[in-house]
VMD Tcl script that draws the C-alpha trace (Angstrom):
set ca {
  {-12.19 -23.72 -8.66}
  {-14.54 -22.28 -6.11}
  {-13.12 -22.26 -3.76}
  {-10.08 -19.90 -5.53}
  {-13.24 -17.57 -7.02}
  {-14.47 -17.28 -2.82}
  {-11.04 -16.60 -1.74}
  {-10.97 -13.59 -4.39}
  {-14.09 -12.25 -3.37}
  {-13.05 -12.17 0.24}
  {-9.45 -10.35 -0.83}
  {-12.08 -8.02 -2.80}
  {-14.19 -7.62 0.70}
  {-11.65 -6.75 2.42}
  {-10.04 -4.24 -0.04}
  {-12.82 -2.31 -1.01}
  {-15.07 -3.04 2.31}
  {-12.58 -2.48 5.15}
  {-12.32 1.11 6.95}
  {-14.60 2.16 3.71}
  {-17.11 4.27 6.47}
  {-15.34 6.63 8.81}
  {-16.88 8.95 11.78}
  {-14.87 12.10 13.09}
  {-16.36 13.67 16.08}
  {-17.02 17.39 15.83}
  {-16.87 20.16 18.23}
  {-20.21 19.48 19.08}
  {-20.85 16.30 21.38}
  {-23.94 15.16 19.88}
  {-23.03 15.13 16.47}
  {-20.60 13.52 14.34}
  {-18.87 12.91 10.39}
  {-19.47 10.12 7.90}
  {-17.21 10.00 5.77}
  {-17.48 7.72 3.07}
  {-13.82 6.63 2.10}
  {-14.27 6.00 -0.59}
  {-16.84 8.66 -2.52}
  {-15.97 11.90 -0.46}
  {-19.83 11.50 1.03}
  {-20.78 13.18 4.12}
  {-23.88 12.78 6.13}
  {-23.83 14.46 9.51}
  {-24.87 11.44 12.77}
  {-26.86 13.36 15.60}
  {-26.92 10.58 18.64}
  {-29.02 11.68 21.88}
  {-30.62 10.03 24.63}
  {-33.61 11.20 23.46}
  {-34.57 9.07 20.47}
  {-36.61 11.77 18.96}
  {-32.55 14.05 18.63}
  {-31.20 11.69 17.04}
  {-30.52 11.49 12.99}
  {-28.85 12.06 10.33}
  {-27.82 15.20 7.47}
  {-26.60 14.78 3.65}
  {-23.75 17.35 3.36}
  {-22.40 15.85 0.19}
  {-23.91 12.94 -1.78}
  {-22.20 13.88 -4.47}
  {-19.46 11.09 -5.80}
  {-15.92 12.22 -5.67}
  {-13.67 9.84 -6.59}
  {-12.49 9.31 -9.79}
  {-12.48 5.41 -9.24}
  {-9.47 5.15 -7.63}
  {-10.57 3.12 -4.79}
  {-11.87 2.99 -1.09}
  {-9.68 4.48 1.44}
  {-8.20 7.76 -0.66}
  {-10.73 10.19 1.62}
  {-9.62 11.36 4.34}
  {-11.48 14.97 6.62}
  {-8.49 17.06 8.51}
  {-9.93 19.06 11.71}
  {-10.11 22.99 11.02}
  {-9.73 25.55 14.01}
  {-13.61 26.58 13.08}
  {-15.28 23.81 15.07}
  {-18.14 23.66 11.70}
  {-15.39 23.18 9.13}
  {-13.70 20.49 7.81}
  {-10.88 19.78 5.03}
  {-11.66 16.80 2.75}
  {-8.67 15.35 1.17}
  {-8.50 12.70 -1.68}
  {-4.97 11.48 -0.95}
  {-4.61 9.84 -4.31}
  {-4.70 12.48 -5.90}
  {-4.75 15.57 -3.94}
  {-7.09 17.35 -4.53}
  {-8.86 19.28 -1.72}
  {-12.45 20.96 -0.26}
  {-13.75 22.33 1.62}
  {-16.51 21.35 4.06}
  {-19.05 23.18 6.46}
  {-21.25 21.41 8.68}
  {-24.79 22.47 10.22}
  {-27.99 22.23 12.36}
  {-29.95 24.08 8.86}
  {-30.04 22.85 5.32}
  {-28.54 25.97 4.40}
  {-25.38 26.20 6.47}
  {-24.65 22.68 5.14}
  {-22.11 22.96 2.22}
  {-18.83 22.02 0.04}
  {-16.55 23.82 -2.26}
  {-13.50 22.41 -4.15}
  {-9.91 24.24 -2.94}
  {-8.01 24.55 -6.35}
}
mol new
graphics top color blue
foreach p $ca { graphics top sphere $p radius 0.5 }
foreach p [lrange $ca 0 end-1] q [lrange $ca 1 end] { graphics top cylinder $p $q radius 0.2 }
display resetview
């Protein structure tokens, strides 16, 4: 029974934990968007050779999922370097996403 439980836990982790987070490059070489493919939450991640210039900022902290599971969200770049489209691959719902350095320039809105 214990061995079966361990196998089930391993399968659950692989189904829900593998590929949960993805990094998407932006046209700015120092910035990436980190997407939680299970919830649709997005963080802006900035890297640098200078420690004081590295960090992250929340773009979207709202859980957009409908409990559909891991790997359902995907980001797609547009020709505008600050804008992406977010797609829920299970339901077809989509959002317009804009990232930026200032909090007033970061937003997400649903496309109906």
